C-alpha positions in Angstrom: -22.3 0.0 14.8 -20.8 -3.2 13.7 -22.8 -5.2 16.6 -26.1 -4.5 14.7 -25.1 -5.9 11.5 -26.4 -9.5 10.8 -23.3 -10.5 8.8 -19.8 -11.0 9.8 -16.9 -8.7 9.8 -13.2 -9.2 9.4 -10.5 -6.6 10.9 -7.3 -6.3 8.9 -4.9 -5.0 11.3 -1.5 -3.5 10.1 1.1 -1.3 11.9 0.1 0.4 15.2 -3.6 -0.7 16.6 -3.7 1.0 20.0 -6.9 1.8 22.3 -8.6 -0.5 19.1 -12.6 -0.6 20.2 -13.3 -0.8 16.5 -11.0 -3.6 15.8 -12.3 -5.8 18.6 -16.0 -5.1 17.4 -15.1 -7.2 14.3 -15.8 -11.1 14.2 -12.5 -12.1 13.1 -9.2 -10.2 13.4 -6.4 -10.9 11.2 -2.9 -9.3 11.9 -0.1 -8.6 9.7 3.2 -9.5 11.4 4.0 -5.8 11.7 0.8 -5.1 13.8 1.4 -4.1 17.3 -1.6 -3.8 19.6 -2.6 -2.3 22.8 -5.0 -0.6 25.3 -3.3 2.9 25.9 -6.3 4.2 27.7 -4.7 4.4 30.8 -1.3 5.9 29.6 -3.3 8.7 27.7 -5.8 9.3 30.5 -8.8 8.2 28.6 -12.0 6.8 29.6 -12.7 3.7 27.4 -16.0 4.4 25.5 -15.7 2.4 22.4 -16.2 -0.9 24.4 -12.6 -2.0 24.7 -13.1 -2.5 28.4 -15.9 -5.2 27.6 -14.4 -6.4 24.2 -11.0 -7.0 25.4 -12.0 -9.5 28.5 -14.2 -11.4 25.8 -11.3 -12.1 23.7 -8.5 -12.5 26.1 -10.0 -13.6 29.4 -10.5 -11.2 32.3 -6.9 -11.5 33.9 -5.0 -10.9 30.7 -7.2 -8.1 29.8 -6.8 -6.4 33.2 -2.9 -6.8 32.7 -3.1 -5.2 29.2 -5.3 -2.4 30.4 -3.5 -1.3 33.6 -0.1 -1.5 32.0 -0.8 0.1 28.6 1.6 -2.7 27.2 2.1 -2.9 23.5 2.3 -6.6 22.1 3.3 -7.8 18.7 0.8 -9.7 16.3 2.4 -13.1 17.2 1.8 -12.4 21.1 -1.6 -11.0 20.3 -2.5 -14.3 18.6 -1.1 -16.4 21.3 -3.4 -14.8 23.8 -6.4 -15.0 21.4 -6.6 -11.0 20.8 -6.1 -11.7 16.9 -7.2 -14.9 15.2 -4.8 -15.2 12.4 -1.3 -13.5 11.8 0.0 -13.4 8.1 2.9 -11.7 6.3 2.0 -7.9 5.5 2.2 -8.7 1.8 -0.3 -11.5 2.4 -2.8 -9.5 4.5 -5.3 -8.5 1.8 -5.3 -12.0 0.4 -6.0 -13.8 3.8 -9.1 -11.2 4.3 -10.4 -12.1 0.6 -9.7 -15.4 1.4 -11.9 -15.5 4.6 -14.6 -13.4 2.9 -14.9 -16.0 0.1 -15.3 -18.7 2.6 -17.9 -17.1 4.4 -19.8 -16.1 1.5 -20.0 -19.5 0.1 -22.1 -20.6 3.2 -26.1 -19.8 3.9 -26.6 -16.1 4.4 -29.7 -16.7 6.6 -27.8 -19.4 8.7 -24.7 -16.9 9.3 -27.0 -14.2 10.1 -29.1 -16.3 12.5 -25.8 -17.7 14.1 -24.5 -14.4 14.6 -27.6 -12.9 16.1 -27.6 -15.8 18.4 -23.8 -15.7 19.4 -22.7 -14.3 22.8 -19.9 -12.5 20.9 -20.6 -8.9 20.7 -18.8 -8.4 17.4 -20.2 -8.3 13.6 -20.5 -8.4 9.8 -19.0 -8.5 6.1 -21.7 -6.5 4.0 -23.8 -8.2 1.2 -23.4 -11.6 1.8 -26.9 -12.3 0.4 -26.2 -9.9 -2.5 -22.8 -11.0 -4.0 -21.4 -14.6 -4.4 -18.0 -13.4 -3.1 -17.9 -11.0 -0.5 -14.8 -8.6 -0.7 -16.4 -6.0 1.8 -14.4 -5.6 5.3 -13.6 -3.2 8.1 -10.2 -2.4 7.5 -8.5 -1.1 10.5 -5.0 0.4 9.5 -3.1 2.9 11.8 0.3 3.6 10.6 
């Protein structure tokens, strides 16, 4: 589970990301312009068990989360950024570079402080592996559903 890690994680979202509890478990979400996101539990008749019903309201607020959950509406990456569902939107061809850049920025900071801040944060998401082991971190959670 990403939540138990003491190090930050990033989610790389390209293409379709529906009913994405795993993506929402990451600290920083970066979407390619082709990304389309949505909570499709209601449309598919599924019970949300991966935490999307808790994580989505944390990211976008209760009212917006309810609307997305009740309608099963799919939104593009730009709209997702506008409502706070993703943190950054970049061209699809720059997605890996954007994630590597974030990982490099994170890696130069104090691993102890990052771990401590992460554990004390009210955010229920988590970490890039091996901050204390490598000077530049290139590990991340890649969520690609195409």
